[in-house]
N, C-alpha and C positions, 0 to 999 in steps of 0.2 A: 080362534087358536091354531097354529101350525102343528105338526107334531112334536120337531124339536122342540121348540118352545115347552107347550106339555109336557116333554122328559126332565128339561131343566127344572119347571117347578115340581116333579115331582122330586127329585133329588133336594130342592131348596125345603120343600115339606119335611121330607125326613130328617134334614139335616137341623130342622128346629125342636128336634125330638129326641132324647136320650133313651127312651123307651119306646116298645114297639108301637106301631101305629095299625090301627085296622084299614083294609083296605076300603069299607064303606068308609071311613072318615076321607080318607084319599079322594076317592070318586067323588064323595058332597062337596068338597073343598073345590075339585076343578071342576065340577058339572060336568062329569063323563060318568060312562058306566062303571060297574065292577071288571067286566070283561075285558074294557079298556085299561082298567089299572094293573091288571094280573098281565096281560100283553105286555104294558109299559115295563112292569117290574122284571120279565124276561129278556126286555131288549137291553134295557140298563145293566143288567146282569152279565150280557153277552160284551159290551161295551167294558167291560171291567170294574164295572162297581160292585163292591163288596155289601150286598143286603143281606142279612139274614133274616129267615122267617118262612112263612105260609100261608097259604089261604086258613083263613078264620081264626088266625093266632095273631098274624100283625107282621110287619115288617122295620127294621132299625138298619139303618146305614153305618156300616164301620167305618173309623175313621181313615183316611188316606185318599180316598177318592177325589181325585183332582178334575175340574171343569175346565175347559178349553176358554183361554180369554175371548174367544168369538161370541160365547155365551153370552155376554154383559149385555143388558138393555141399556140406551142411553140414559134414561136416569140414573142407572145405578153406573155408568160412567163417571154423571154429574155428581154423585153423591161421594165417590171416591175423588175427585175432583175438589169438592168445595171440602171435605175431611183433611186432604192432603196440604191444601194451602193453609186450612187455619193453622194446623199446627205446625207449619213452615212460617206462617209470621208469629207465632210464640217467642220467646227470648229463650227458650230453652233449647240451646243451639244445636247438641247431639239429637235431640228428637226432631229438629226441624231439618236435620241434614238426613236423616232416615226419611222423613216425609215426602224429601224431593227423590233419593236416590228410588223409594217405594215407585212411587209416578214415572218415574223414568225407565223402571223395569217393565212395568205395567205397558207404557206408551209402549217399548221395543218389540213386543212380542203382538201387542193388538192390529187386528186386518186394518185398511188403508181408510175407510168411512170412520170406523170408531177411535183412529189415531187422532182422525182431523177433528173429532169431537171433543177431543181430551184438551187436545193441545191450543183450541180457538173457543175454549169453554168461556162464557160471558160472567160466570159466577165469581167475584172477585172476595179476597177477603182485604181489610183494612190491617196493616202490622203494628204490634203492640209495642209501645215502647218497655225498656226491662223496667221492674218494680223490687220493691223491696221483699225477700223471700224466693225471688225467681232463680238465683243464684243457689239455692239448694236443691233444685227439682231433680237435679241428674243423680243426685245422692240418694234422695229418696226411691228415686225409681230402681234404683239397684239393689237398695234394701228389701224392698219389695220383690221384688224377681227373684234373688237370692234367698227370701227369708232369715235377713239378720237384723239383728237389732239394732237402734239407734242410738246415740244417747246424746240429748238435748240440754240447752239449756233456755228457757222460755219465759217471756213475760205477759202476763194476763193484761185484760182492760185496765188494770189500775197499775202495773206496772211492776205488779209483784212478778220476781224473780226463784225460780225453780228450777232443779236440775232432774232430771226424768229420764228413764230407757225404757223407750217402748218398743213396739213391735206393729211396723206400721204395716197395714193390709188394703189399703186404699188412697189413692191421692184426687181429690174433687177439681176440676177446673171450674170457677165461677168467673163471671164478667170481670171483677175486680180483686178477687182473693184465691188464692190456692188453700186445700182447705185438706188434712192428713188424718185418715182414720186410723188409730190404732190402739191396741192393748198397751195402757199405762200401768208399769209394774210398782209406781209409788200409788195410785189409785186404787188398784187391783180391778180394774173394770175399762172398758172403751171409754176411750176422748176422744176428740176433735180437735188439731193444730192447725191455726193459721199460720203458713209457712212465713209470712210476713214479720212475726210475732217471735219467730226463732232465732236466737243470739246465736246459738255457735252450735253445732250440728257434726259427732262424729261417727262413722260407720263401722260398726264393731266386727269382729269374725265370727262371734255368738249368733249362731242360730238361734230361732225360738222355737220351745220346745213343742207346739203343735203344728199342725199344717194349715198356710196361708187360708186355702180352700174352706175348712172349717171354720176359721175363725171369721171368715167373709160370708159366710151361710150362717153364722150365728148372731153376729153385728147387724147384719141385716133384717132377722127375724125380729130381733129386740129395738132397735132402733131405725129410726129416718135421721137423716144430715138436718134437713131442716128443722127437728125436734131438738134435738140436743146442741146446747150452748155450748161453744168451745171454751177449752179448759182456762 
């Protein structure tokens, strides 16, 4: 392993953890000595990485340190291309446009060899035709970002229609359906809603009273999307 690659790996390992990581753990994962880790940490600090901590306590990378794009590996480029092309192939037009723009920005700053890898990638994604519920996706995404309540009219599998006020916290993309995870004020609990069963949707100006990150953590601890049935 080259030193440049090892420095990148140290950064990536630190990014995976929000709490301090012991140098011995970094050394074990990278297969190098403690002395090498200490030296690499000092090198990264000298290059502008905001790494807090010290030997015997552990290290944590503060947000804001950007890696130069030339540090992408070919497999990382392929992952970005495949993910971007998958999003661009979906009927959610604003998100698809954003994916294309993101790939173009990445391509513009890549070295020539990696730029060619991005442009000539053989990983293709078939475009999906719009289906029921796809038109609502931009509104749902906007509600999730801004932590605002949605008013919906929903039809269950028995065609029973109900009016709900929900706090959307996550949007799941499956092969044939899209699923919204949300706190339902009517049920006083977390529920899952298929977007193709939403008959009408309104983005309100009201923010829900709790942080979305807290709701998301609570939902993940309580439920799995495969275990709870849609309303």
